[in-house]
C-alpha atoms as one frame of an Amber mdcrd trajectory, in Angstrom:
protein
  -0.374   0.033   0.149   2.732   2.439   1.022   5.694   0.773  -1.606   8.678
   1.015   0.247   7.869   4.027   2.262   8.358   3.311   5.989   4.834   4.331
   7.574   4.705   6.563  10.520   1.597   7.299  12.532   0.961  10.934  13.472
   0.787  10.039  17.234   3.397   8.661  19.445   3.109   6.062  22.472   3.460
   7.729  25.614   2.468  11.018  24.443  -0.771  12.959  25.253  -3.139  14.843
  23.120  -6.093  17.197  22.994  -8.801  15.449  20.940 -12.909  15.513  20.285
 -14.486  12.085  20.290 -16.258  12.211  16.617 -17.853   8.721  16.609 -18.431
   5.272  18.217 -16.707   2.182  17.600 -18.936  -1.328  17.301 -17.262  -2.021
  20.890 -18.674   1.167  22.424 -15.232   2.809  22.457 -15.062   6.626  21.472
 -13.248   7.164  17.987 -11.072  10.549  17.738  -8.760  11.585  14.870  -5.409
  13.162  14.668  -4.524  14.202  11.191  -6.777  11.980  10.041  -5.396   8.747
  12.237  -7.853   6.771  14.165  -7.787   6.633  17.876 -10.006   4.569  20.017
 -10.776   5.788  23.320 -12.480   3.481  25.832 -14.940   5.303  28.171 -15.883
   8.214  26.053 -19.020   9.335  24.171 -19.510  11.626  21.275 -19.059  15.021
  21.917 -16.380  14.764  24.799 -13.501  17.136  24.410 -10.794  14.881  26.223
  -7.025  15.073  26.857  -5.494  11.228  25.994  -2.743   9.338  26.243  -1.709
   7.057  23.415  -0.866   3.558  25.077  -0.559   1.668  21.786   0.115   2.637
  18.473  -0.712   0.071  15.441  -0.290   0.499  11.479  -3.725   1.728  11.156
  -5.034   2.999  14.288  -4.077   3.789  18.301  -5.364   3.302  21.386  -5.326
   5.738  24.017  -7.010   6.393  27.670  -8.553   9.695  29.004  -5.901  11.718
  31.604  -6.813  14.403  33.848
């Protein structure tokens, strides 16, 4: 899909980001996006404005948690 280019996500594990929850995944996790990159955030709902900490970055998405 990306040829020989190395793919890098616009988010980094361990970093925090201010996001808006835009949608809900099938499992009920909130879905946010950073530069179009999908981040699943459990325990959130559409419309939430939250600070998240990215726990795991995969090739096509990331998983994060809400931080205070």
